[in-house]
C-alpha positions in Angstrom: -33.8 -22.0 8.0 -35.9 -23.7 5.3 -32.8 -23.7 3.0 -30.9 -25.8 5.6 -33.8 -28.2 5.8 -33.8 -28.6 2.1 -30.0 -29.3 2.2 -30.5 -31.9 4.9 -33.2 -33.6 2.9 -31.0 -33.6 -0.2 -28.2 -35.2 1.8 -30.4 -37.9 3.3 -31.9 -38.9 0.0 -28.4 -38.9 -1.7 -27.0 -40.9 1.2 -29.7 -43.6 0.8 -29.4 -43.7 -3.0 -25.6 -43.8 -3.1 -25.5 -46.4 -0.3 -27.8 -48.7 -2.3 -25.7 -48.2 -5.4 -22.3 -48.6 -3.8 -23.3 -51.7 -1.7 -20.5 -52.6 0.7 -18.2 -49.8 -0.4 -19.1 -47.3 2.4 -18.0 -48.7 5.7 -20.5 -46.7 7.9 -23.6 -47.4 5.7 -26.3 -44.9 4.8 -25.6 -42.7 7.9 -22.1 -42.1 7.0 -23.0 -41.5 3.4 -25.7 -39.0 4.5 -23.1 -37.1 6.5 -20.8 -37.0 3.6 -23.7 -35.9 1.4 -24.5 -33.1 3.8 -21.0 -31.8 3.6 -21.0 -32.0 -0.2 -24.5 -30.5 -0.5 -23.5 -27.7 1.8 -20.4 -26.9 -0.3 -22.5 -27.0 -3.5 -25.4 -25.0 -2.1 -23.7 -22.3 -0.1 -20.3 -21.6 -1.6 -20.4 -18.5 -3.7 -18.6 -20.0 -6.8 -20.8 -23.2 -7.0 -24.3 -21.8 -6.3 -24.4 -19.5 -9.3 -26.0 -22.0 -11.7 -29.1 -24.2 -11.8 -32.5 -23.8 -10.4 -32.9 -22.5 -6.8 -35.4 -23.7 -4.3 -35.7 -21.5 -1.1 -32.4 -19.9 -2.2 -30.6 -23.2 -2.4 -29.0 -24.1 -5.8 -30.3 -27.6 -6.3 -28.0 -28.9 -9.0 -24.7 -27.9 -7.3 -26.0 -29.3 -4.0 -26.7 -32.7 -5.6 -23.5 -32.7 -7.5 -21.5 -31.8 -4.4 -23.2 -34.5 -2.4 -22.6 -37.2 -5.0 -18.9 -36.2 -5.4 -18.2 -36.3 -1.6 -20.0 -39.6 -1.2 -17.9 -41.1 -4.1 -14.7 -39.7 -2.5 -15.8 -41.3 0.8 -16.4 -44.6 -0.8 -13.1 -44.5 -2.5 -11.2 -43.9 0.7 -13.4 -46.3 2.6 -12.6 -49.1 0.1 -8.9 -48.4 0.4 -9.1 -48.6 4.2 -11.0 -51.9 4.0 -8.4 -53.4 1.6 -5.5 -52.4 3.8 -6.9 -53.9 7.0 
C-alpha cells in the first residue's frame, strides 16, 4: 500500500513539474499530466523488466518510475499539441 502511495506522489510531482516546463502543451493541465505520470510511474515501478535497476523505496524502483512518468507525459504533450494544431 505504501508503494502505491509513493507512486502517486511521484506522479503528482512529475505532473506539476512537467506542466510548468511544457506550458500550454498539455491540454488538460497539471491534472492530466499527473494522470499520465501515474500511468508511466506505474509502468516503470511495477513492470518486471523495468524495475530491476536503481534504488528502491518501499519496494518501488524510483528511477524507472520517474523515467516512465516523464516519458508518458512527453508522449501526452506531443499528441496533445498535434490535436491542438489540427483543430
